[in-house]
C-alpha positions as CSV (number, residue, x, y, z in Angstrom):
1,M,21.6,0.5,-27.6
2,A,24.1,-1.1,-29.9
3,K,26.8,-3.2,-28.3
4,G,30.1,-1.4,-28.2
5,S,28.6,2.0,-29.0
6,T,29.9,5.2,-27.3
7,I,27.2,6.9,-25.3
8,T,26.7,10.5,-24.1
9,A,24.2,12.2,-21.9
10,L,23.8,15.1,-19.5
11,A,24.7,13.9,-16.0
12,T,23.3,16.9,-14.2
13,P,19.7,18.2,-14.0
14,R,18.4,19.8,-17.2
15,G,17.7,23.5,-16.8
16,A,19.5,26.8,-16.7
17,A,22.4,26.7,-14.2
18,A,25.9,28.0,-13.7
19,L,27.4,24.6,-14.7
20,A,26.4,21.4,-16.3
21,M,28.3,18.1,-16.7
22,I,28.1,15.9,-19.8
23,R,29.5,12.3,-19.7
24,V,30.9,10.4,-22.7
25,S,31.7,6.7,-22.3
26,G,32.6,3.9,-24.7
27,P,35.4,2.6,-26.9
28,D,35.5,5.8,-29.0
29,A,35.0,8.3,-26.2
30,F,38.5,9.8,-26.6
31,S,38.4,10.2,-30.4
32,I,34.9,11.6,-30.4
33,V,35.7,14.3,-27.8
34,K,39.0,15.0,-29.4
35,A,37.3,15.8,-32.7
36,C,35.2,18.4,-30.9
37,L,38.1,20.4,-29.4
38,D,40.4,23.0,-30.8
39,A,43.4,21.8,-28.7
40,R,43.5,18.2,-30.0
41,E,47.2,17.6,-29.4
42,R,46.8,18.9,-25.8
43,F,44.0,16.4,-25.3
44,D,46.2,13.6,-26.5
45,R,48.9,14.5,-23.9
46,L,46.4,14.9,-21.1
47,G,46.9,12.2,-18.5
48,A,44.1,10.2,-16.9
49,R,42.2,12.0,-14.1
50,R,43.8,15.3,-15.0
51,L,41.7,18.4,-15.8
52,A,42.2,20.7,-18.7
53,L,40.4,23.9,-19.8
54,V,39.8,23.9,-23.5
55,R,37.5,25.3,-26.2
56,F,34.7,23.1,-27.5
57,T,34.2,23.7,-31.2
58,G,32.5,20.6,-32.6
59,P,33.5,18.8,-35.8
60,V,30.6,20.3,-37.7
61,A,30.2,23.8,-36.3
62,G,33.8,24.8,-36.5
63,E,33.1,27.7,-34.2
64,V,33.6,28.0,-30.5
65,V,30.5,26.6,-28.6
66,D,31.9,27.1,-25.1
67,E,35.0,27.0,-23.0
68,V,34.8,23.7,-21.0
69,S,36.8,21.7,-18.6
70,I,37.5,18.0,-19.4
71,V,38.7,15.0,-17.4
72,K,39.8,11.8,-19.1
73,Y,39.3,8.4,-17.4
74,A,41.0,5.5,-19.1
75,A,39.5,2.0,-19.0
76,P,39.0,0.2,-16.6
77,G,39.6,3.1,-14.2
78,S,36.3,4.8,-14.7
79,Y,32.8,4.7,-13.4
80,T,31.6,2.5,-16.3
81,G,34.9,0.6,-16.8
82,E,35.2,2.1,-20.3
83,D,37.2,5.0,-21.6
84,T,35.2,8.0,-20.3
85,V,35.4,11.8,-20.6
86,E,33.5,14.2,-18.4
87,I,32.8,17.6,-19.8
88,T,31.9,20.5,-17.6
89,C,30.4,23.4,-19.4
90,H,28.2,26.4,-18.7
91,G,24.7,25.3,-17.8
92,G,22.6,27.3,-20.3
93,L,20.1,25.1,-22.2
94,A,21.4,26.2,-25.6
95,V,25.0,25.4,-24.7
96,V,24.2,21.9,-23.3
97,E,22.0,21.0,-26.3
98,R,24.7,22.3,-28.8
99,I,27.5,20.2,-27.2
100,L,25.3,17.1,-27.1
101,E,24.4,17.6,-30.8
102,E,28.1,18.0,-31.8
103,L,29.1,14.9,-29.8
104,M,26.4,12.9,-31.5
105,D,27.4,14.3,-34.9
106,A,31.0,13.0,-34.1
107,G,29.7,9.5,-33.5
108,A,28.2,9.2,-30.0
109,V,24.7,8.1,-29.3
110,Y,22.4,9.4,-26.6
111,A,22.3,7.2,-23.5
112,V,19.1,5.7,-22.2
113,P,18.3,6.3,-18.5
114,G,20.5,4.2,-16.3
115,E,22.8,3.3,-19.2
116,F,26.0,4.4,-17.5
117,T,25.3,2.4,-14.3
118,K,24.2,-0.6,-16.4
119,R,27.6,-0.6,-18.1
120,A,29.3,-0.3,-14.8
121,F,27.5,-3.4,-13.6
122,L,28.1,-5.4,-16.8
123,N,31.8,-4.4,-16.7
124,G,32.2,-5.6,-13.1
125,K,32.6,-2.2,-11.6
126,M,29.8,-2.8,-9.1
127,D,27.4,-5.6,-8.1
128,L,23.7,-5.5,-8.7
129,A,22.9,-4.3,-5.1
130,R,25.2,-1.3,-5.5
131,A,23.9,-0.5,-8.9
132,E,20.4,-0.4,-7.6
133,S,21.5,1.8,-4.7
134,V,22.8,4.4,-7.1
135,H,19.2,5.1,-8.1
136,Q,18.2,5.2,-4.4
137,V,20.9,7.8,-3.6
138,V,19.9,10.0,-6.5
139,Q,16.2,9.8,-5.8
140,S,16.4,10.2,-2.0
141,R,14.5,13.2,-0.7
142,T,14.7,12.8,3.1
143,T,17.5,12.1,5.6
144,A,16.1,8.6,6.3
145,Q,16.0,7.7,2.6
146,H,19.5,9.0,2.1
147,R,20.9,7.1,5.0
148,R,19.4,3.8,3.8
149,A,20.6,4.5,0.2
150,V,24.2,5.2,1.4
151,W,24.1,2.1,3.6
152,N,23.2,0.0,0.6
153,Y,25.7,1.8,-1.7
154,F,28.6,0.9,0.6
155,G,27.7,-2.7,0.9
156,G,25.3,-3.0,3.8
157,Y,22.8,-5.0,1.9
158,R,25.4,-7.1,0.1
159,R,26.9,-8.1,3.5
160,K,23.4,-9.1,4.7
161,L,23.0,-11.3,1.6
162,E,26.4,-12.9,2.1
163,A,25.5,-13.7,5.7
164,W,22.2,-15.3,4.5
165,R,24.1,-17.3,1.9
166,A,26.6,-18.5,4.6
167,G,23.6,-19.5,6.7
168,V,22.1,-21.6,3.9
169,E,25.4,-23.2,3.2
170,E,25.8,-24.2,6.9
171,I,22.3,-25.7,6.9
172,V,23.1,-27.7,3.7
173,S,26.3,-28.9,5.3
174,L,24.5,-30.1,8.4
175,L,21.9,-32.0,6.4
176,E,24.6,-33.6,4.3
177,T,26.5,-34.6,7.4
178,G,23.4,-36.2,8.8
179,I,22.8,-38.2,5.6
180,E,26.4,-39.2,5.2
181,F,27.0,-40.3,8.8
182,E,23.5,-41.3,9.9
183,E,24.8,-44.3,11.8
184,E,27.6,-42.4,13.7
185,H,26.8,-41.6,17.3
186,E,29.3,-38.7,17.4
187,V,27.4,-36.8,14.8
188,G,24.5,-36.1,17.1
189,D,21.1,-34.7,16.1
190,V,22.3,-32.5,13.2
191,S,18.8,-32.4,11.8
192,E,17.6,-30.5,14.8
193,R,20.5,-28.1,14.6
194,A,19.7,-27.6,10.9
195,R,16.0,-27.0,11.7
196,E,17.0,-24.4,14.4
197,N,19.3,-22.6,12.0
198,A,16.7,-22.6,9.3
199,C,14.1,-21.1,11.7
200,R,16.6,-18.3,12.7
201,L,17.4,-17.6,9.1
202,L,13.8,-17.5,8.0
203,S,13.0,-15.1,10.9
204,D,15.8,-12.8,9.9
205,V,14.6,-12.8,6.3
206,E,11.0,-12.1,7.4
207,K,12.2,-9.2,9.6
208,E,14.1,-7.8,6.6
209,L,11.1,-8.0,4.3
210,E,8.9,-6.3,7.0
211,G,11.5,-3.6,7.4
212,R,11.7,-3.0,3.6
213,E,7.9,-2.7,3.4
214,S,8.0,-0.2,6.2
215,M,10.8,1.7,4.4
216,R,8.7,1.7,1.2
217,E,5.8,3.2,3.1
218,R,8.0,5.9,4.6
219,E,9.4,6.6,1.1
220,R,5.9,7.0,-0.2
221,G,5.4,9.6,2.6
222,V,3.0,10.0,5.4
223,Q,-0.4,11.6,4.6
224,V,-2.0,13.7,7.4
225,A,-5.6,15.0,6.9
226,F,-7.1,17.9,8.9
227,V,-10.8,17.2,9.1
228,G,-13.8,18.6,11.0
229,P,-16.8,20.8,10.6
230,P,-16.7,24.0,8.5
231,N,-15.0,27.1,9.9
232,A,-13.3,25.0,12.6
233,G,-9.8,26.3,11.8
234,K,-8.4,23.5,9.5
235,S,-7.0,26.0,7.0
236,T,-5.5,28.1,9.7
237,L,-3.8,25.0,11.2
238,L,-2.4,24.0,7.8
239,N,-1.0,27.5,7.2
240,L,0.5,27.4,10.7
241,V,2.2,24.1,10.1
242,L,3.6,25.1,6.7
243,G,4.7,28.5,7.9
244,Y,3.0,30.4,5.1
245,E,-0.5,30.9,3.7
246,R,-1.2,27.9,1.5
247,S,-4.9,27.7,2.1
248,I,-7.4,30.6,2.0
249,V,-8.8,31.6,5.4
250,F,-12.2,33.4,5.4
251,G,-15.0,33.9,7.9
252,D,-17.7,32.3,5.9
253,E,-18.3,28.6,6.2
254,G,-17.5,26.3,3.4
255,T,-14.5,28.3,2.0
256,T,-12.6,25.0,1.3
257,R,-14.6,23.1,-1.3
258,D,-11.7,20.9,-2.4
259,A,-8.7,19.4,-0.6
260,V,-5.6,21.7,-0.4
261,S,-2.4,19.8,0.3
262,E,1.4,20.4,0.5
263,W,4.4,18.1,0.9
264,V,7.0,19.0,3.5
265,T,10.0,17.3,5.1
266,W,9.2,16.7,8.7
267,H,11.9,15.3,11.0
268,G,13.6,13.6,8.0
269,H,10.4,12.1,6.5
270,D,8.1,13.2,3.7
271,V,4.7,14.3,5.1
272,K,1.7,15.5,3.1
273,F,-0.6,17.8,5.0
274,I,-4.1,18.0,3.7
275,D,-6.7,20.7,4.4
276,S,-10.1,19.1,3.6
277,A,-13.6,20.4,3.0
278,G,-15.7,20.8,6.2
279,L,-17.9,17.9,7.1
280,R,-21.6,18.7,7.2
281,S,-24.9,17.9,5.3
282,T,-25.4,20.2,2.4
283,D,-27.6,20.5,-0.7
284,Q,-25.0,22.3,-2.7
285,E,-23.6,19.8,-5.3
286,V,-20.0,21.2,-5.3
287,E,-19.8,21.3,-1.5
288,R,-21.2,17.7,-1.3
289,L,-18.5,16.5,-3.7
290,G,-15.9,18.1,-1.4
291,V,-17.4,16.4,1.6
292,E,-17.2,13.0,-0.2
293,R,-13.6,13.6,-1.0
294,T,-12.9,14.4,2.7
295,W,-14.4,11.0,3.7
296,A,-12.1,9.4,1.1
297,Y,-9.1,11.0,2.7
298,I,-10.3,9.8,6.2
299,E,-10.2,6.3,4.8
300,K,-6.8,6.3,3.2
301,C,-4.7,8.8,5.2
302,D,-2.1,7.5,7.7
303,L,-3.2,10.0,10.3
304,V,-6.4,12.0,10.7
305,V,-6.5,15.1,12.9
306,L,-10.0,16.2,14.0
307,V,-10.2,19.9,14.2
308,T,-13.0,21.6,16.1
309,A,-13.7,25.1,17.4
310,A,-12.3,25.8,20.9
311,D,-15.8,26.4,22.3
312,E,-17.1,23.0,21.1
313,S,-16.9,20.0,23.3
């Protein structure tokens, strides 16, 4: 991306929808958007953070593409810290593509993923921890992920880092004091205090690393495998848990030859339930492959539920 270029991109998911929002940011954002509107003088008079309903025509098309609402954000009072315009249009695929094409014909370039947040970071609108948390908020799928992302976004992790830095500075200060006033009786055993502070700080960092690893595991989701002999009710159990018929239930043994799985949100966490092939010795090649896959799931899943018939001990 060229330095100082004006970028544009769709800020909402791509696909047919009632509305879509397109963002334009950069030094020429105002002039580029203005060239694409029929009410250009009205755009000039529009104050920052005020909304206007206008017709988007495009400098090349010269015909009405859509009726859109626009909001101007003057630098540095925008998300990126640059002059920014947000365009809300109808969410049809053809409409969105046409508006983006006209904006690029007027001088904008298409933004790479994360480009708006990158500019916000480079322009001092947010620190690196908050910039990273934007992606976490957008990608969060469960309540637990969302809570952690919002905690990071509003400075939770930054405050922890600042506390660690203060702890390191205190340790350095104690060590410097011990070196500078080594002969002074009043100083006391500052090296021991520095060692105790360092141990506490190290313990806190290790707990945070363990917690982040646990969080990453939860973000990857929990995998639960239903295993057991053929015709024991594994498929029935999967359908019961999901609340609909995801797996075929039939009276003959060996109906499930391959694993059938589905992701669900369970108490705020992603859980993948797996209905596996029945475990038994078999001469049929396709069934044998299914059994091998079941053993593989037993090895790697977080939880394995053994399912047997009610009359079996």
